[in-house]
N, C-alpha and C positions, 0 to 999 in steps of 0.2 A: 485534518488528515496529515498536513505537513509536520506537526509535532510527533506523530506516529513514525513518520518515515525519516525524520532528522538523523537518526543514527545509522540508517542504511540497513542492508541485510534483510530487507522485507520483500514480500511478494504481493503485488497488487494484481487482481484479476477483474478486468472490466471489459465491457463490450464496445468501448469507443475510447479515444485517447487524446483528442485534440484540444481538450480543456485542462489537462493535467501538464504542469510546467516541466520542462526537459530536466531541470536540476533535480527532480525527484528520482530519476532513473539512471541506472548504468546499463540497463539492457531492456528491449521491448521485444517481446515475442508475440507474433501474430500466427495464430493457427488457421489453416485454410483446409477445406475439405471438398471433395467432389459433390456436386449438386445432387446427384441421385442419392448418395449417402446421406447428405444433409437432409433432403427431403424425408426420407425414411426415419431419420432420428427425430425430426421435429413432429411427425405425424404420430410416432409412438409416444411422444411427450404430451399428445392432446392439444397441440397448437392449432389454432383455426387456420383455415385455408389462406385467408388474407395474410396472416402473420407468416405462415410458410412462404407465401409468394414475396413478401417483403424481404425475408432473410435469403431467399434464393437469389433475388435481384442484387442484394447487397454483396453476396458472395461472387456472382458472375461478375460484377463490375469491380470487385476488389476494394470496396469502400473502406473497410477497416485497414487493410494493408496500405492503401493510398493515404489515409488520414496519418497513419503512423509515419509514413516516409515524409510526409509534408511537415509533421509536428516535431520530428526528432532528427537529430544527426544520423545520417546513413549508416554510420559505424556501429550504432547500438541497436538498429532494427534487424530482426532475424525473422524470417518467414519459415515455418514448418508445416509440412503435410501431416493431417490428422484424420486418415481414412480408416485405418484398421487399428485393432487392439494392439498390434506390434508397433504401429506408428505412434500411438498414445503412450505406450510404455517407453518407447525411445525418447519421445518428446519430454517425458517426466524425468527420465535418467539424464538428459541433457541439461534441463532446467536445474536438477539438483547439482550436477557437476559445476554448473556456473555459480550457483549459490555458494558451494564449498569453496570454490577458487576465490570468490569475493571475500569470503570469511577469512581465508588464508592470507590474502592480500592486505586485509585491513585489521589483522590480529595485532594486538598491542600496539596499535598506532598512536 
């Protein structure tokens, strides 16, 4: 995976982060959501009750956000709320803006 990321400008989506080296990333985005919304989403996806409970507990305790904050410099970790379609669209727009800015900053380097 390191070879794929060597030139930069890539987006990596994963549900954990503590085993990826910091040098791979310029930005780490952690998406959070309300537990009621998360429960409904996972139930609609057909997750087992056990898996739903594991995910809810992880969200309640902020496991992924904490992993990101411990694993990477605080300046590159951004937490975004992702409850509504408007939140999701805003998050996509922000991520796209960050990627576009990165590309401008690294153009013809």
